[in-house]
C-alpha positions in Angstrom: 96.7 13.9 84.8 94.8 10.6 85.0 92.8 9.4 82.0 89.5 7.6 82.5 88.3 5.7 79.4 84.8 4.2 79.1 85.2 0.7 77.9 82.0 -1.0 79.0 79.3 -0.5 76.3 77.7 -3.2 74.3 78.5 -1.7 70.9 75.3 -3.0 69.4 75.7 -1.0 66.1 79.0 -2.9 65.5 77.7 -6.4 66.2 79.8 -8.0 63.5 82.8 -7.3 65.8 81.4 -6.9 69.3 79.7 -10.3 69.3 83.2 -11.6 70.0 85.0 -8.8 71.8 84.3 -5.4 73.4 84.4 -2.4 71.0 87.6 -1.0 72.5 89.4 -4.1 71.3 88.4 -3.9 67.7 91.7 -3.5 65.8 93.0 -0.8 63.6 96.2 -1.8 61.9 96.6 -4.8 64.2 96.2 -2.9 67.4 93.0 -2.4 69.3 91.5 1.1 69.1 91.9 1.5 72.9 95.7 1.3 72.3 95.5 4.1 69.7 93.5 6.3 72.1 96.0 5.7 75.0 98.9 6.6 72.6 97.3 10.0 72.0 97.3 10.8 75.8 100.7 9.2 76.3 102.1 11.5 73.7 101.1 14.5 75.8 102.6 12.9 79.0 99.5 11.5 80.5 100.3 7.8 81.2 98.1 6.8 84.1 94.9 5.2 82.8 91.7 4.0 84.5 89.6 1.8 82.2 86.0 1.5 83.2 85.2 -2.1 82.1 81.8 -3.8 81.5 80.8 -5.9 78.5 83.5 -8.6 77.9 85.9 -6.7 80.2 87.9 -9.9 80.8 89.2 -9.6 77.2 90.6 -6.2 77.9 92.1 -7.4 81.2 93.7 -10.3 79.4 95.2 -8.0 76.7 97.0 -5.9 79.2 97.9 -8.7 81.5 99.7 -10.5 78.7 100.9 -7.4 76.8 104.6 -7.9 77.6 104.7 -11.5 76.4 102.5 -10.9 73.4 104.5 -7.9 72.2 108.1 -9.0 73.0 110.5 -11.6 71.7 110.6 -14.6 74.1 112.9 -17.6 74.6 111.4 -20.7 76.3 113.7 -23.4 77.7 111.8 -26.7 78.3 112.8 -29.2 80.9 112.4 -30.1 84.6 112.8 -26.4 85.4 111.3 -24.5 82.5 112.5 -21.0 82.0 111.2 -18.1 79.9 113.3 -15.1 78.9 111.5 -12.0 77.7 113.3 -9.6 75.3 111.2 -6.4 75.7 110.5 -4.4 72.5 107.4 -2.4 73.6 108.8 1.0 74.3 105.5 2.5 73.1 103.9 1.8 76.5 106.9 2.7 78.7 105.7 4.3 81.9 102.1 3.4 81.5 100.0 2.6 84.6 96.7 0.9 83.7 94.0 0.3 86.3 91.3 -2.0 85.1 88.0 -1.6 87.0 84.9 -3.7 86.6 82.1 -1.1 86.6 79.2 -3.5 85.7 78.1 -5.0 82.5 74.9 -3.0 82.2 75.9 0.2 83.9 75.4 3.6 82.2 78.4 5.9 82.0 77.4 8.1 85.0 77.4 4.9 87.1 80.7 3.8 85.7 82.3 7.1 86.5 81.0 6.9 90.0 82.5 3.5 90.5 86.0 4.6 89.6 86.0 7.6 92.0 88.2 5.9 94.6 91.0 5.7 92.1 91.0 9.4 91.2 93.9 11.2 93.0 94.0 14.6 91.5 91.6 17.6 91.4 91.1 17.2 87.6 91.2 14.3 85.2 90.6 13.5 81.6 87.7 11.4 80.4 87.0 9.9 77.0 85.2 7.1 75.2 86.8 3.9 74.0 85.9 4.4 70.4 86.9 8.0 69.4 90.1 9.3 67.8 91.3 12.8 67.2 94.3 15.0 66.6 93.2 17.3 69.4 96.0 19.1 71.3 95.4 17.8 74.8 97.8 20.4 76.3 95.6 23.2 74.9 92.5 21.4 76.2 94.0 21.1 79.6 95.1 24.8 79.8 91.7 25.9 78.6 90.0 23.9 81.3 92.1 25.3 84.1 91.7 28.9 82.7 87.9 29.1 83.2 87.5 27.4 86.6 84.3 25.5 85.8 83.6 21.9 86.6 83.7 20.4 83.2 85.1 21.0 79.7 84.1 19.0 76.6 85.7 19.2 73.2 83.5 20.5 70.4 84.2 19.3 66.9 82.8 19.7 63.4 82.7 16.1 62.1 83.1 15.1 58.5 79.7 14.9 57.0 78.6 11.5 55.5 75.7 13.1 53.7 75.0 15.9 51.3 74.1 19.2 53.0 71.2 21.3 51.8 69.8 24.7 52.6 66.1 24.9 51.9 63.9 27.9 51.4 60.2 27.3 50.9 60.8 23.8 49.7 63.4 25.0 47.2 67.0 23.9 47.6 69.0 27.1 47.4 72.4 25.5 48.4 73.7 22.0 48.1 77.1 20.5 49.1 77.8 16.8 48.5 79.5 15.3 51.6 81.4 18.5 52.7 84.7 18.0 54.5 83.2 19.1 57.8 79.7 20.2 58.8 78.9 23.6 60.2 77.4 21.9 63.2 79.4 21.6 66.4 79.0 18.3 68.3 80.5 16.7 71.4 83.7 15.0 70.4 84.0 13.2 73.7 87.4 14.4 75.0 86.6 15.8 78.4 88.4 17.3 81.4 86.5 17.1 84.7 87.0 18.6 88.0 86.6 16.2 90.9 83.5 18.2 91.9 81.6 16.3 89.2 81.2 13.4 91.5 78.7 15.6 93.5 76.4 15.3 90.5 76.5 11.5 90.4 73.5 10.3 92.4 72.6 6.8 93.5 70.0 6.6 90.7 71.6 4.1 88.3 69.2 5.2 85.5 70.9 8.6 85.0 73.5 8.9 82.3 76.4 11.2 81.8 75.3 13.1 78.8 71.5 13.3 79.2 71.5 14.1 82.9 74.9 15.1 84.3 76.2 17.3 81.5 72.7 18.8 80.9 72.6 19.8 84.6 76.1 21.3 84.4 75.1 23.3 81.3 72.0 24.6 83.1 74.2 25.7 86.0 76.8 27.3 83.8 79.4 24.8 84.8 80.1 23.2 81.4 82.5 24.8 78.9 83.4 23.8 75.4 86.9 23.8 73.9 86.5 24.0 70.1 88.9 21.7 68.1 89.0 22.7 64.5 91.0 19.6 63.5 90.1 16.0 62.7 88.0 13.5 64.6 86.4 10.1 63.9 84.6 7.4 65.9 84.2 3.7 65.4 80.4 3.3 65.4 79.8 0.7 62.7 81.6 -1.6 60.3 82.0 1.1 57.7 83.9 3.2 60.3 86.2 0.2 61.1 87.0 -0.2 57.4 87.6 3.6 57.0 89.9 3.8 60.0 91.9 0.8 58.9 92.2 2.2 55.4 93.6 5.5 56.8 96.1 3.5 58.8 97.2 1.3 55.9 97.7 4.4 53.7 99.7 6.2 56.4 97.0 8.8 56.7 96.0 8.1 60.3 95.6 11.7 61.5 95.5 10.6 65.2 98.9 8.8 65.0 101.5 10.5 67.1 
């Protein structure tokens, strides 16, 4: 299936990095996070990507346009007829097809999704954000989506808690856990499967957003299902997240690495 990745946000909470590049291009272990996300999907055989670009989208275009040269050995012969020979060594992206679509610098995600509609060829497709990583089994997610026949499936996760959790009764703390491995709360992990019917829910009103309008409406109509992923998940939301993800990579503990 095709994979749509939202790559257009401003990333204001990560201004230390996003002042100079879009968030999907912030590196983990020398590769932008968008590359890591695409590797997850590629591992499960999904190699056709549609990137919904916005803020500093030209940097993402430049990265993929020059990918072969920047990730291969090259020999340049100078003279009246210059010649360059490329010795490819980038098997990690073999078979990838990447469509880069300018969906507007200030567009919300619902508008970005609407603008890539013409590139969708199948009845169902994956959608995710350009800043989230997980060890979710995409084959199981896909099978679950097709099993229930609804328009949309999201991946529910229990994220690692950054704070101590308390249970309070009458002002008295009756239970306390300092930074538990995962919380008991299930949140949206951002790995979606959508049926093409979702485009019927995208109006011409550019002020509606995917989560606060489209998904809420689908939930009200019983057309939104959740696939629970009990494994690991992380997002790159601030500088501390960048440092954490790079630390995992450098210590060979990157749970998303396939």
